[in-house]
KEFIRO-419962 format. One line per field, with one value per residue (C-alpha): y negated, z, x negated; residue number from 1. Coordinates in Angstrom, 2 decimals, padded with zeros to 5 digits. Layout:
<pts>
north c(Y; ...)
up c(Z; ...)
east c(X; ...)
n c(NUM; ...)
</pts>
This chain:
<pts>
north c(148.05; 147.55; 143.87; 143.24; 144.99; 142.77; 139.68; 140.92; 141.57; 138.09; 136.45; 138.51; 137.77; 135.30; 132.55; 130.40; 127.30; 126.61; 123.44; 122.19; 119.32; 121.07; 120.57; 118.15; 119.27; 118.31; 120.98; 119.39; 120.01; 123.69; 126.45; 128.70; 131.59; 129.35; 127.38; 130.58; 132.04; 128.87; 128.45; 132.06; 132.21; 128.61; 127.03; 124.46; 123.04; 123.80; 120.12; 119.92; 122.37; 120.41; 121.06; 124.77; 124.79; 123.29; 126.38; 128.81; 127.39; 127.55; 131.25; 131.82; 130.47; 132.79; 132.18; 129.12; 128.59; 125.17; 123.87; 120.72; 119.11; 115.89; 115.50; 112.91; 111.52; 112.18; 115.30; 113.06; 111.13; 112.33; 114.18; 116.91; 117.98; 117.75; 121.54; 121.76; 119.14; 121.13; 124.24; 122.32; 121.27; 124.85; 124.14; 121.06; 118.13; 117.65; 114.44; 112.51; 109.71; 108.17; 106.56; 105.16; 103.62; 102.80; 105.18; 106.05; 103.64; 106.04; 105.92; 102.53; 101.44; 101.97; 105.25; 107.67; 107.42; 109.99; 111.36; 113.69; 115.84; 118.70; 121.11; 124.03; 127.16; 127.19; 125.25; 123.50; 121.77; 117.98; 118.13; 114.67; 114.26; 111.32; 109.37; 106.66; 104.28; 103.03; 101.93; 098.14; 097.80; 097.80; 099.19; 102.41; 100.49; 098.62; 101.86; 103.40; 100.36; 100.42; 104.14; 103.87; 100.86; 103.02; 100.50; 101.26; 104.54; 106.06; 108.92; 110.67; 113.73; 115.14; 116.53; 112.94; 112.88; 115.09; 112.20; 110.27; 111.21; 113.37; 113.91; 111.68; 111.70; 108.26; 108.44; 104.65; 103.68; 103.08; 104.62; 101.63; 102.46; 106.12; 104.87; 102.87; 106.00; 107.22; 104.44; 104.64; 104.21; 102.53; 105.70; 105.17; 101.81; 102.07; 104.49; 104.17; 105.51; 106.34; 104.57; 106.06; 107.20; 106.10; 108.68; 105.97; 102.42; 101.06; 102.10; 101.22; 098.13; 094.59; 091.51; 089.23; 086.52; 088.91; 089.05; 086.88; 085.77; 086.16; 089.92; 090.11; 090.53; 089.11; 089.65; 092.80; 094.45; 097.87; 099.91; 099.27; 095.51; 095.75; 097.73; 095.28; 092.39; 093.78; 092.98; 095.33; 094.58; 094.52; 093.15; 095.84; 096.05; 097.52; 096.95; 094.40; 092.63; 091.84; 089.26; 088.74; 087.76; 087.13; 087.48; 089.89; 089.64; 090.20; 093.16; 094.11; 097.56; 098.48; 100.00; 099.81; 103.13; 103.80; 102.97; 105.23; 108.11; 107.57; 107.36; 110.53; 112.48; 111.45; 113.97; 112.76; 110.94; 111.05; 109.32; 110.40; 106.86; 105.38; 105.41; 102.65; 100.38; 096.80; 096.71; 094.14; 095.73; 095.46; 096.36; 097.02; 098.06; 101.60; 100.94; 098.06; 097.20; 094.58; 094.43; 095.80; 093.50; 093.43; 091.46; 090.98; 091.34; 090.12; 092.30; 093.13; 095.11; 098.60; 099.82; 101.92; 104.55; 101.96; 099.48; 101.61; 100.16; 100.56; 099.85; 098.89; 097.14; 093.37; 093.00; 094.33; 093.71; 090.39; 091.70; 094.80; 092.60; 090.39; 093.44; 094.91; 091.61; 091.39; 092.42; 095.09; 097.02; 096.80; 098.01; 100.96; 101.92; 101.93; 104.53; 106.62; 106.47; 104.18; 104.97; 102.76; 104.12; 103.13; 106.05; 106.11; 108.73; 106.41; 103.35; 105.36; 106.29; 102.69; 102.23; 099.77; 097.95; 095.62; 092.81; 091.25; 088.17; 087.31; 088.67; 085.33; 083.53; 086.33; 086.34; 082.55; 082.49; 085.35; 083.59; 080.42; 082.41; 083.89; 080.38; 079.05; 081.98; 081.77; 078.03; 078.75; 081.59; 079.45; 076.56; 078.41; 079.03; 082.81; 082.86; 083.31; 080.75; 078.11; 074.73; 071.98; 071.57; 070.35; 067.41; 066.18; 066.80; 063.20; 061.50; 059.31; 057.49; 055.32; 052.70; 054.82; 057.91; 055.92; 054.84; 058.42; 059.88; 057.21; 057.79; 061.47; 060.52; 061.19; 058.97; 056.85; 058.28; 055.98; 058.31; 061.89; 061.35; 060.37; 063.26; 065.68; 064.25; 064.58; 068.22; 068.86; 067.48; 069.64; 072.78; 072.15; 071.64; 074.83; 076.82; 075.57; 076.13; 079.70; 080.45; 079.02; 081.01; 084.25; 083.70; 083.04; 086.31; 088.15; 086.67; 087.76; 091.34; 091.73; 090.75; 093.08; 096.07; 095.11; 095.26; 092.13; 094.20; 095.56; 092.66; 088.88; 086.79; 084.73; 084.97; 084.39; 081.84; 084.55; 086.52; 083.66; 084.40; 081.03; 078.98; 075.75; 073.08; 073.66; 070.73; 072.74; 075.35; 072.84; 070.49; 073.47; 074.54; 070.96; 071.16; 074.54; 072.96; 070.10; 072.59; 074.32; 070.99; 070.55; 073.92; 073.32; 076.11; 073.41; 069.94; 066.81; 066.53; 069.95; 072.22; 075.71; 077.24; 074.99; 077.58; 081.26; 082.76; 082.17; 079.01; 075.89; 072.74; 069.60; 067.45; 068.82; 066.94; 063.26; 062.12; 064.12; 065.80; 069.36; 069.90; 070.13; 073.15; 074.91; 074.89; 072.69; 072.19; 072.35; 070.63; 068.87; 065.55; 064.05; 065.13; 065.77; 063.69; 066.58; 067.16; 068.84; 066.17; 063.41; 065.19; 065.70; 062.02; 061.12; 063.56; 061.99; 058.51; 059.61; 061.14; 058.56; 055.44; 053.55; 051.28; 054.10; 056.22; 055.72; 056.36; 059.50; 060.91; 060.33; 062.13; 065.10; 065.18; 065.01; 067.92; 069.98; 069.39; 068.27; 065.41; 062.57; 060.50; 061.82; 062.64; 064.50; 066.55; 067.38; 068.29; 070.60; 072.30; 072.95; 074.20; 076.48; 077.41; 076.79; 079.99; 082.27; 080.62; 081.18; 084.89; 085.26; 083.62; 085.80; 089.06; 089.40; 089.12; 085.55; 083.62; 081.16; 082.68; 081.44; 081.64; 080.74; 081.46; 082.67; 081.51; 077.98; 076.68; 076.48)
up c(-123.13; -120.14; -119.71; -123.40; -123.03; -120.06; -122.08; -124.98; -122.67; -121.22; -124.66; -125.95; -122.99; -123.38; -120.83; -119.67; -119.75; -121.50; -120.42; -121.66; -122.71; -125.66; -126.90; -129.79; -132.59; -136.24; -138.85; -139.64; -136.05; -135.99; -136.30; -139.34; -137.59; -135.87; -139.07; -141.05; -138.37; -138.09; -141.86; -142.25; -139.34; -138.97; -142.45; -141.47; -138.54; -139.54; -139.63; -135.86; -132.97; -130.97; -133.77; -133.77; -130.04; -130.78; -132.88; -130.40; -127.42; -129.31; -129.94; -126.26; -125.11; -124.80; -126.83; -125.16; -123.27; -123.00; -124.34; -122.73; -124.19; -124.51; -127.79; -130.23; -132.19; -135.63; -136.15; -136.15; -139.27; -141.27; -144.53; -143.47; -140.78; -142.97; -143.11; -139.35; -138.89; -141.16; -139.08; -135.85; -137.21; -136.55; -132.81; -130.89; -129.26; -125.85; -125.07; -125.85; -124.32; -127.28; -125.49; -128.34; -127.60; -124.18; -122.30; -119.86; -118.18; -118.78; -122.58; -124.31; -127.91; -130.56; -132.03; -129.40; -129.63; -127.75; -127.31; -124.64; -125.40; -124.27; -126.85; -126.49; -128.59; -130.20; -132.82; -132.06; -134.84; -134.40; -131.21; -130.21; -128.27; -126.09; -127.15; -125.15; -127.33; -125.09; -127.67; -127.18; -123.60; -123.76; -120.26; -118.46; -115.84; -118.48; -120.16; -116.81; -115.86; -119.21; -118.86; -115.30; -116.28; -118.98; -121.68; -125.38; -125.26; -128.45; -129.12; -132.41; -134.39; -135.76; -138.83; -140.14; -140.33; -143.43; -145.31; -145.21; -147.55; -145.59; -142.74; -140.16; -136.61; -137.00; -134.04; -133.59; -136.91; -137.61; -140.20; -142.55; -142.85; -143.67; -146.48; -148.25; -148.73; -151.26; -153.63; -156.20; -154.83; -155.77; -157.59; -160.08; -161.13; -160.44; -160.12; -156.85; -157.12; -154.80; -155.82; -156.54; -154.15; -155.39; -153.35; -151.97; -151.57; -150.60; -154.01; -156.15; -154.56; -153.92; -152.56; -155.54; -154.29; -153.98; -157.71; -160.80; -161.62; -165.34; -164.82; -163.68; -166.18; -164.36; -166.81; -168.88; -169.78; -170.59; -170.24; -173.88; -173.36; -170.23; -172.06; -174.97; -172.53; -171.76; -168.08; -165.30; -162.65; -162.46; -159.63; -157.10; -154.67; -151.32; -148.87; -146.24; -143.45; -143.43; -146.08; -148.28; -151.93; -153.04; -151.82; -150.29; -153.55; -152.21; -153.93; -157.36; -158.61; -160.88; -163.76; -166.93; -168.69; -166.85; -163.45; -164.17; -164.94; -161.64; -159.73; -161.31; -160.06; -156.43; -153.99; -152.86; -156.13; -157.03; -160.02; -160.41; -161.14; -163.41; -166.31; -164.46; -163.98; -165.34; -165.45; -163.49; -160.23; -156.76; -154.01; -150.30; -147.54; -146.47; -142.84; -140.82; -137.25; -138.56; -141.20; -144.73; -146.66; -150.35; -152.82; -156.58; -158.74; -162.31; -164.87; -164.54; -161.27; -160.37; -157.01; -154.00; -151.89; -149.09; -151.51; -153.04; -156.04; -157.95; -161.60; -163.06; -166.08; -166.20; -166.14; -162.55; -161.18; -159.48; -158.07; -156.60; -155.21; -153.44; -152.01; -150.71; -149.03; -147.21; -143.66; -145.19; -146.43; -143.13; -141.39; -143.79; -143.53; -139.74; -140.22; -142.75; -140.98; -137.96; -137.67; -138.66; -142.23; -145.25; -147.68; -151.25; -150.54; -148.00; -150.27; -153.19; -151.06; -150.28; -151.54; -154.42; -155.41; -158.39; -157.95; -161.40; -160.07; -157.73; -159.77; -161.28; -157.93; -156.29; -159.07; -159.06; -155.28; -155.39; -158.12; -156.01; -153.02; -155.09; -156.25; -152.67; -151.40; -154.28; -153.71; -150.05; -150.90; -153.45; -150.99; -149.31; -150.82; -150.38; -153.29; -156.74; -158.01; -155.44; -157.21; -154.71; -150.94; -149.89; -147.93; -151.25; -153.37; -152.98; -151.91; -155.01; -156.33; -159.26; -158.57; -160.62; -158.49; -155.29; -156.45; -157.42; -154.07; -152.08; -154.17; -153.19; -149.52; -149.07; -147.30; -149.19; -148.48; -146.57; -145.10; -143.90; -141.12; -143.72; -145.94; -143.08; -142.27; -145.94; -145.94; -142.74; -144.39; -147.49; -145.36; -143.25; -146.34; -147.92; -144.72; -144.18; -147.81; -147.80; -144.53; -145.87; -149.09; -147.22; -144.97; -148.01; -149.62; -146.36; -146.26; -149.84; -149.34; -146.00; -147.84; -150.76; -148.46; -145.98; -142.96; -141.10; -137.92; -138.14; -139.36; -139.14; -141.82; -139.52; -140.03; -137.09; -137.66; -137.00; -139.99; -142.47; -144.07; -145.45; -143.20; -141.40; -141.09; -138.30; -137.54; -136.24; -139.01; -141.80; -140.81; -140.62; -144.09; -145.31; -143.99; -145.74; -149.01; -148.55; -148.12; -151.28; -153.09; -151.69; -153.16; -156.43; -155.92; -156.06; -157.55; -157.06; -160.86; -161.77; -160.31; -159.06; -159.02; -160.69; -160.41; -159.42; -161.59; -165.20; -166.74; -164.58; -165.93; -164.12; -165.98; -163.67; -160.68; -161.57; -158.46; -155.90; -156.91; -155.82; -153.75; -156.00; -154.48; -153.13; -149.61; -146.99; -143.61; -140.41; -137.75; -134.42; -136.12; -139.60; -140.48; -144.19; -146.91; -147.66; -144.01; -143.92; -141.71; -143.95; -147.01; -145.27; -144.33; -147.95; -149.09; -146.78; -147.97; -151.63; -151.11; -148.88; -149.39; -147.23; -145.58; -143.55; -143.03; -139.27; -138.69; -140.81; -139.03; -135.66; -136.84; -137.98; -134.71; -132.62; -134.62; -133.94; -130.23; -129.26; -127.01; -127.87; -130.97; -134.11; -135.98; -132.94; -132.66; -136.37; -136.09; -133.15; -135.19; -138.03; -135.61; -133.52; -135.26; -139.00; -140.09; -137.83; -139.23; -142.75; -142.11; -140.58; -143.58; -146.02; -144.07; -143.18; -146.87; -146.83; -150.02; -148.28; -146.33; -143.05; -142.37; -138.87; -136.49; -133.49; -130.60; -130.27; -133.56; -135.16)
east c(-112.55; -110.28; -111.13; -110.38; -107.04; -106.18; -107.05; -104.94; -101.99; -102.28; -102.44; -099.54; -097.29; -094.43; -093.76; -090.86; -093.08; -096.38; -098.21; -101.59; -103.81; -105.51; -109.07; -109.64; -111.94; -111.69; -112.39; -115.76; -116.88; -115.97; -118.54; -118.33; -116.55; -113.98; -113.33; -112.79; -110.48; -108.40; -108.13; -106.94; -104.49; -103.28; -103.30; -100.63; -102.64; -106.23; -107.28; -107.74; -107.85; -105.26; -102.74; -103.63; -102.82; -099.37; -098.65; -100.24; -098.36; -095.08; -095.64; -096.51; -093.14; -090.11; -087.00; -085.38; -088.67; -090.32; -093.59; -095.08; -098.21; -100.16; -102.03; -103.28; -100.35; -101.86; -099.69; -096.60; -097.64; -100.66; -100.08; -102.54; -100.01; -096.87; -096.37; -096.85; -094.10; -091.79; -092.46; -091.79; -088.38; -087.24; -087.36; -086.24; -088.00; -086.34; -088.19; -091.33; -093.37; -095.20; -098.14; -100.26; -103.66; -105.16; -102.87; -105.65; -108.03; -110.92; -110.43; -110.75; -110.29; -107.64; -108.89; -107.52; -103.72; -101.70; -098.21; -096.79; -093.75; -091.55; -090.12; -087.73; -088.09; -084.68; -082.73; -079.46; -077.53; -077.33; -079.38; -080.67; -083.88; -084.95; -088.05; -089.85; -091.90; -094.69; -097.24; -097.00; -098.34; -102.14; -102.79; -102.00; -100.02; -098.04; -096.99; -096.03; -093.95; -092.11; -091.39; -090.03; -087.93; -086.25; -087.17; -087.75; -085.83; -084.41; -082.01; -082.84; -081.83; -085.06; -083.25; -083.20; -086.99; -086.84; -085.15; -088.47; -091.36; -093.77; -091.25; -093.01; -091.64; -090.02; -087.64; -087.30; -085.71; -082.02; -079.71; -080.15; -083.84; -083.21; -080.98; -083.70; -085.79; -083.24; -084.39; -087.19; -090.70; -093.97; -095.09; -092.24; -093.72; -097.44; -100.32; -102.23; -105.79; -108.64; -111.84; -115.21; -117.91; -121.32; -123.21; -125.51; -124.18; -127.61; -128.93; -125.91; -124.30; -125.47; -123.81; -123.31; -125.67; -128.64; -129.26; -129.60; -126.06; -126.71; -126.93; -123.27; -120.42; -117.40; -114.55; -115.02; -111.71; -113.22; -116.40; -117.20; -116.92; -119.10; -121.79; -121.78; -122.41; -125.90; -125.32; -126.40; -123.75; -119.94; -117.74; -116.83; -113.91; -114.90; -112.04; -113.00; -111.15; -107.42; -106.68; -103.62; -103.17; -106.77; -110.34; -112.88; -114.83; -118.34; -119.97; -121.24; -122.24; -125.14; -123.17; -125.23; -125.93; -129.19; -127.64; -124.67; -127.03; -128.88; -125.58; -124.19; -127.23; -126.68; -125.15; -121.74; -121.00; -117.28; -115.76; -112.13; -110.88; -113.55; -111.06; -109.16; -112.19; -112.00; -108.17; -106.10; -105.00; -103.53; -106.03; -105.96; -108.33; -107.55; -108.51; -107.07; -106.17; -103.73; -100.99; -101.27; -103.61; -102.66; -104.78; -104.47; -107.57; -107.97; -109.70; -113.39; -113.57; -114.72; -113.43; -114.40; -112.63; -112.40; -110.80; -108.07; -106.21; -102.99; -102.22; -098.88; -097.36; -097.60; -093.82; -093.61; -097.11; -096.34; -093.05; -094.77; -097.56; -095.02; -093.25; -096.52; -097.45; -094.11; -093.21; -090.99; -094.05; -095.91; -092.74; -092.35; -096.02; -095.72; -093.00; -094.88; -098.23; -098.73; -102.44; -105.36; -105.38; -103.27; -103.73; -102.47; -099.78; -098.15; -098.38; -096.97; -093.92; -092.85; -089.25; -088.81; -085.62; -086.07; -083.54; -083.28; -081.47; -084.35; -087.25; -088.35; -088.26; -090.27; -092.87; -093.23; -093.74; -096.23; -098.24; -098.28; -099.54; -102.37; -103.30; -103.33; -105.39; -107.88; -108.34; -109.10; -111.51; -113.35; -113.79; -116.68; -120.08; -119.87; -117.39; -118.90; -116.36; -117.40; -117.70; -118.50; -118.36; -114.89; -116.36; -117.79; -114.71; -113.52; -116.70; -117.12; -114.03; -113.27; -110.54; -108.13; -108.92; -108.43; -104.97; -104.09; -105.21; -103.39; -100.25; -100.46; -100.66; -104.38; -106.87; -109.36; -112.82; -115.15; -117.74; -117.80; -115.23; -112.62; -113.76; -113.19; -109.75; -108.85; -110.05; -108.09; -104.95; -105.48; -106.02; -102.92; -100.77; -102.12; -101.64; -098.09; -097.13; -098.44; -096.68; -093.39; -093.76; -094.43; -091.42; -089.23; -090.40; -089.72; -086.22; -085.53; -086.74; -084.93; -081.73; -082.45; -082.97; -080.24; -082.55; -081.41; -080.99; -084.55; -086.70; -087.03; -088.77; -091.02; -094.80; -097.15; -099.93; -102.55; -101.23; -101.64; -104.98; -106.05; -108.28; -107.54; -110.21; -112.73; -115.03; -118.01; -117.84; -117.25; -120.07; -122.43; -121.31; -121.86; -125.43; -125.82; -124.64; -127.10; -129.97; -128.74; -129.06; -132.58; -133.57; -131.71; -129.19; -126.52; -126.51; -124.43; -124.27; -122.84; -120.18; -120.91; -124.37; -126.91; -129.68; -129.53; -132.23; -133.19; -134.64; -135.05; -133.35; -134.51; -131.96; -129.24; -130.65; -130.42; -128.52; -130.50; -133.76; -134.56; -137.69; -140.74; -142.50; -139.38; -140.86; -139.19; -140.90; -138.82; -140.93; -140.39; -141.16; -141.34; -144.90; -144.24; -142.59; -140.21; -139.32; -135.90; -134.28; -135.63; -134.22; -130.88; -130.64; -131.38; -128.68; -126.05; -127.05; -126.75; -123.30; -121.63; -123.77; -126.28; -123.69; -122.12; -125.26; -125.63; -121.93; -122.07; -125.12; -123.47; -120.31; -122.42; -124.40; -121.23; -119.76; -122.89; -122.36; -125.85; -126.95; -129.32; -129.98; -128.20; -131.42; -132.78; -129.57; -129.71; -133.42; -132.73; -130.01; -132.44; -135.09; -132.90; -129.66; -129.61; -131.31; -129.29; -126.13; -127.44; -128.08; -124.61; -122.90; -124.83; -124.35; -128.04; -129.03; -130.45; -131.13; -133.46; -136.33; -137.78; -141.51; -142.67; -145.54; -143.63; -141.51; -142.92; -141.51; -144.94)
n c(1; 2; 3; 4; 5; 6; 7; 8; 9; 10; 11; 12; 13; 14; 15; 16; 17; 18; 19; 20; 21; 22; 23; 24; 25; 26; 27; 28; 29; 30; 31; 32; 33; 34; 35; 36; 37; 38; 39; 40; 41; 42; 43; 44; 45; 46; 47; 48; 49; 50; 51; 52; 53; 54; 55; 56; 57; 58; 59; 60; 61; 62; 63; 64; 65; 66; 67; 68; 69; 70; 71; 72; 73; 74; 75; 76; 77; 78; 79; 80; 81; 82; 83; 84; 85; 86; 87; 88; 89; 90; 91; 92; 93; 94; 95; 96; 97; 98; 99; 100; 101; 102; 103; 104; 105; 106; 107; 108; 109; 110; 111; 112; 113; 114; 115; 116; 117; 118; 119; 120; 121; 122; 123; 124; 125; 126; 127; 128; 129; 130; 131; 132; 133; 134; 135; 136; 137; 138; 139; 140; 141; 142; 143; 144; 145; 146; 147; 148; 149; 150; 151; 152; 153; 154; 155; 156; 157; 158; 159; 160; 161; 162; 163; 164; 165; 166; 167; 168; 169; 170; 171; 172; 173; 174; 175; 176; 177; 178; 179; 180; 181; 182; 183; 184; 185; 186; 187; 188; 189; 190; 191; 192; 193; 194; 195; 196; 197; 198; 199; 200; 201; 202; 203; 204; 205; 206; 207; 208; 209; 210; 211; 212; 213; 214; 215; 216; 217; 218; 219; 220; 221; 222; 223; 224; 225; 226; 227; 228; 229; 230; 231; 232; 233; 234; 235; 236; 237; 238; 239; 240; 241; 242; 243; 244; 245; 246; 247; 248; 249; 250; 251; 252; 253; 254; 255; 256; 257; 258; 259; 260; 261; 262; 263; 264; 265; 266; 267; 268; 269; 270; 271; 272; 273; 274; 275; 276; 277; 278; 279; 280; 281; 282; 283; 284; 285; 286; 287; 288; 289; 290; 291; 292; 293; 294; 295; 296; 297; 298; 299; 300; 301; 302; 303; 304; 305; 306; 307; 308; 309; 310; 311; 312; 313; 314; 315; 316; 317; 318; 319; 320; 321; 322; 323; 324; 325; 326; 327; 328; 329; 330; 331; 332; 333; 334; 335; 336; 337; 338; 339; 340; 341; 342; 343; 344; 345; 346; 347; 348; 349; 350; 351; 352; 353; 354; 355; 356; 357; 358; 359; 360; 361; 362; 363; 364; 365; 366; 367; 368; 369; 370; 371; 372; 373; 374; 375; 376; 377; 378; 379; 380; 381; 382; 383; 384; 385; 386; 387; 388; 389; 390; 391; 392; 393; 394; 395; 396; 397; 398; 399; 400; 401; 402; 403; 404; 405; 406; 407; 408; 409; 410; 411; 412; 413; 414; 415; 416; 417; 418; 419; 420; 421; 422; 423; 424; 425; 426; 427; 428; 429; 430; 431; 432; 433; 434; 435; 436; 437; 438; 439; 440; 441; 442; 443; 444; 445; 446; 447; 448; 449; 450; 451; 452; 453; 454; 455; 456; 457; 458; 459; 460; 461; 462; 463; 464; 465; 466; 467; 468; 469; 470; 471; 472; 473; 474; 475; 476; 477; 478; 479; 480; 481; 482; 483; 484; 485; 486; 487; 488; 489; 490; 491; 492; 493; 494; 495; 496; 497; 498; 499; 500; 501; 502; 503; 504; 505; 506; 507; 508; 509; 510; 511; 512; 513; 514; 515; 516; 517; 518; 519; 520; 521; 522; 523; 524; 525; 526; 527; 528; 529; 530; 531; 532; 533; 534; 535; 536; 537; 538; 539; 540; 541; 542; 543; 544; 545; 546; 547; 548; 549; 550; 551; 552; 553; 554; 555; 556; 557; 558; 559; 560; 561; 562; 563; 564; 565; 566; 567; 568; 569; 570; 571; 572; 573; 574; 575; 576; 577; 578; 579; 580; 581; 582; 583; 584; 585; 586; 587; 588; 589; 590; 591; 592; 593; 594; 595; 596; 597; 598; 599; 600; 601; 602)
</pts>
């Protein structure tokens, strides 16, 4: 037993200084015995072994002794470490170098974010520690240079952290920001909810274009209304990339009675929020490397854990949406939890001041932003509300329409080059209007919260989430639309989907007939009467007229970037690139299928 006694003496001994880089291990990675031990003895830090070591090392230090560590920075912000932070408030942070991501050349990526700190085991009233915020440089050398130059240094009294919900270690904020946390919060006006877990997304979810559109009920306001529609699928919010105001509407869920029974039997199924399905909501993606991406959804949607939602009364919904889309919210969330995750507890804690004098202006601007973003989203064929390709929107004019467009400052269409310039003008106007609207909302909320010293209203172009015109992308999407017309998915005579399952109606295709056998050859020459290049040329002639055909084909070929005669460039695109572009657009779930006999384009 002597060796055990020596170990016990060593572990029980107190030290002037305790220094370590602790091991990292989440609770899910612990063995059963370790997990049970940690849960029993360290309930405030049980989520990760590095946090347990923060507690252990504090106990190993003498009274007035020092504890120096480098750890992941999650303990500073996550709700799972809130009780640990409260316990740490009983001793003082002497100094901290908050390193963030990419602090070490050997460790890449944004996931590992670190902080190094020195604490002293005592409490001194009004003690102020020194904090170095080194998270912006993206290299080890950049962080070192900033530290040695004494830049980004803050003096903070950690007692102030308790004024913020969750007590995050927000050392860099000023007194004006602490003040706003005394206001009401989002949870006083709305109910943020985690979405469901299906248990098996591959079984339960589809992208909307994979199935017969008639089987989707897009606008049910309740489960009863959905069931009475006799549809199988409902729209489903599933997070997605950073986008503001509207969009990321890609998925549907099998939600008829039989599908619900199958889903409920799956391991991992969770349904705590199904009572909120089909109601108008505000959504966001819970993981993002960018700003907070708020989007408004009309009625009809179910929602996922990755696409969390909140529900509020109509009289404040647009105001709350505008607030969540502002720089103020991203700033506050970076205080509450500057990790890659926006959880519902953090969103619920965002301070809310309803300014009645500015409420109408805010709501009007927010509604305009939703309109602009929806118009952008619906301009691409991956939207279920897509109507007609934007390069065809103004392709055929009556004299009255020409006069109207020219009066509005738009070009008269005379071929695809003019159509593209018109589209470019429309996109620029939409982009600039949305950016101006967002900056105006930022200005209003900065004034409401009195944070002129902390924030500026300007929005960077990269953060405006409607798209500008892109010649290469837009000509490729025009070609994709033309192929859709060849197959009958689209028609020049009707808006939206002309055929996506159900009964075929040949009367919809008077201007440009769909291919008879639904098989279109892609060959190295025009061997068949329905050769894809021949059909495409006919499509361009139908849309823009025979007089400008050669000019239009050259414009298309130049946009594709190939060399040679226009038809040869277009043929090479169909042979070598079209189908890979199609699979990319439709997320590897193609709606047209390619059959070939190998690498030689047989």
